[in-house]
C-alpha positions, -999 to +999 in steps of 0.1 A: -311+319-351-344+309-345-348+272-331-377+252-318-380+222-300-406+199-301-411+174-275-429+142-275-430+115-244-408+091-256-403+053-259-372+029-259-350+022-282-362-013-288-391-036-272-370-054-256-371-061-218-338-042-210-344-014-230-383-011-215-368-016-179-347+012-183-373+035-202-397+027-171-373+038-147-364+070-162-405+079-167-419+067-135-386+081-110-398+114-126-417+133-093-441+151-117-454+115-126-456+093-098-459+128-073-447+110-042-419+113-014-390+100-034-375+070-007-411+059-017-406+061-055-371+051-052-386+014-034-424+015-054-407+019-086-369+002-083-378-023-054-415-035-072-424-020-102-391-030-122-390-059-116-423-074-129-439-047-151-409-045-180-414-083-190-454-073-195-442-036-210-420-054-237-445-079-249-471-049-257-446-028-271-434-058-298-467-065-306-468-022-319-431-022-334-424-015-365-396-020-393-390+015-390-386+017-351-413+027-326-445+043-335-438+073-316-409+078-332-411+077-366-449+100-363-423+123-348-397+121-364-413+125-396-439+154-383-402+174-375-392+169-408-427+179-424-423+213-401-390+216-407-397+221-440-420+243-445-401+269-418-370+265-440-336+279-433-357+308-406-363+282-383-336+251-373-359+225-353-352+202-329-370+168-316-363+154-279-385+132-260-389+139-220-379+104-217-353+087-235-338+096-265-330+119-284-328+139-252-341+172-238-305+179-231-287+165-267-317+185-284-303+219-258-267+217-269-281+208-304-298+239-307-272+256-292-247+248-310-262+260-343-263+293-331-296+297-317-304+329-293-344+324-297-364+295-286-404+278-291-403+247-272-438+234-279-443+202-261-468+174-281-494+172-254-531+192-261-540+198-228-521+206-198-511+185-169-482+183-145-469+149-153-469+164-189-463+193-202-449+208-168-428+182-167-418+187-207-411+229-197-389+226-158-372+198-175-360+220-207-355+250-178-333+234-160-308+220-189-306+256-207-296+270-172-270+238-171-258+243-206-261+283-196-283+292-229-284+329-234-320+323-249-350+335-253-376+317-250-408+315-255-433+283-244-460+271-268-493+263-244-517+237-239-531+242-276-568+214-260-592+240-280-569+262-302-593+264-338-569+253-359-560+217-335-596+215-335-599+217-368-569+194-378-586+166-355-621+174-369-610+167-408-589+135-395-619+122-377-638+125-408-616+112-427-616+074-410-653+071-393-692+086-400-709+093-370-738+078-383-729+043-382-725+040-342-743+039-313-720+065-294-688+078-299-659+076-272-640+101-260-607+083-239-581+109-227-549+094-208-558+095-173-537+108-142-541+107-107-571+127-090-545+145-069-528+160-096-556+177-107-556+197-071-522+201-073-518+221-100-553+245-094-532+277-089-563+293-068-561+262-045-599+255-043-615+258-072-609+219-089-633+197-064-639+171-096-672+173-093-702+177-118-696+215-116-667+235-113-650+223-151-679+245-159-674+276-140-652+294-147-621+299-130-582+313-135-584+271-126-588+264-160-557+272-178-537+244-160-567+219-152-563+183-178-600+177-165-615+206-181-596+208-210-599+174-215-643+183-214-633+211-239-620+191-262-648+171-268-676+202-265-652+212-294-653+188-313-691+178-314-697+216-317-673+218-351-687+184-366-721+192-353-725+160-333-752+156-312-741+158-275-757+125-261-736+105-286-706+111-270-693+099-242-657+110-225-634+086-202-598+080-195-577+051-196-544+040-190-545+041-144-519+032-126-522+021-093-545+022-068-551+058-065-580+077-078-573+087-113-601+107-131-632+086-142-649+074-161-621+045-163-623+040-199-624-004-198-651-005-169-666+014-196-661-005-225-675-039-203-708-023-193-718-006-230-732-037-245-753-044-220-765-008-227-777-021-259-740+000-276-727-024-298-714+000-323-684+026-312-658+050-329-629+056-297-606+092-302-579+098-282-575+137-283-549+131-255-523+123-277-507+137-308-489+105-318-498+066-328-476+049-302-487+022-267-519+032-250-531+036-283-521+003-305-524-016-283-540-006-245-574+006-271-570-010-307-563-042-291-569-046-252-597-025-259-616-036-284-609-075-272-626-059-238-658-049-261-662-075-279-661-104-253-685-081-235-710-089-264-699-055-285-705-060-323-678-027-346-651-012-323-633+011-343-603+036-339-597+074-352-553+072-361-538+103-343-529+131-358-495+116-362-472+134-388-506+149-409-494+173-436-520+201-424-511+193-386-476+203-397-488+235-408-508+247-380-468+237-355-452+260-382-473+286-379-480+289-342-441+284-342-437+321-361-468+333-346-446+331-315-415+348-325 
């Protein structure tokens, strides 16, 4: 029996402070997310963040929660069902979340119970990072070992420049915006600490996070989030025949005081109006499903930052979510992986 495991980030079970705290605990205690010594991470998360952040995060989740539940979960479930419909009985499809429910452990058990012997795993992140793709892959391997599942397993790698993904992304962009209506198009990617870039560099020397390393060919690019983000922007600009001078790359969702990838999105949004940029559209290719970062952080907070600084038009392009063509692409990748 063939199986497909789709894995997204995760979400609290409800927007209550209690459930948000449980979710943040699992998420932030992941050593690939907060990559410091365990005892330091324990003090930071258990002693400080979990005593202050859950209330604020719960309020943010309450703003985006729907009757059906968490948008990320709803879109992920719909996508999984569409992929399942396309694959038919040939492939058993299971959906898991790296943090929260359904857990990777429960999905592995489910796949094992169904008699799966060949497994394809798709981390639903276009760009490779230790705090996204890597932690999913390692957790899947850990649970497979724990449950003694004797499987032939294949991982679909980061798909940041895969032609079908780029086409799906571009089609979704064109459905929502016309580039002529804006002064600038802002690509906002989820940020990561700069140290994560150097940690995932297999050469241990290429990634300098300067103006040239991302454009200089290297095997490091297979694991470099920064390079891959910039390449996605380039592919979209090329595919849609946009003027590259009209495009800006930024990084959002910074946490803590460490240096993260720049330019920071919030800072950029606050500065653009003074530069004469009054009309913008924001695209967030690092997210395949709308979630807290796209709906609350960008559509609400981002818009407020931009308009209070003098901006006049602020539009946000929806993520791929449960788009039919996107489901077709995943089904095709799955078939090709066996």
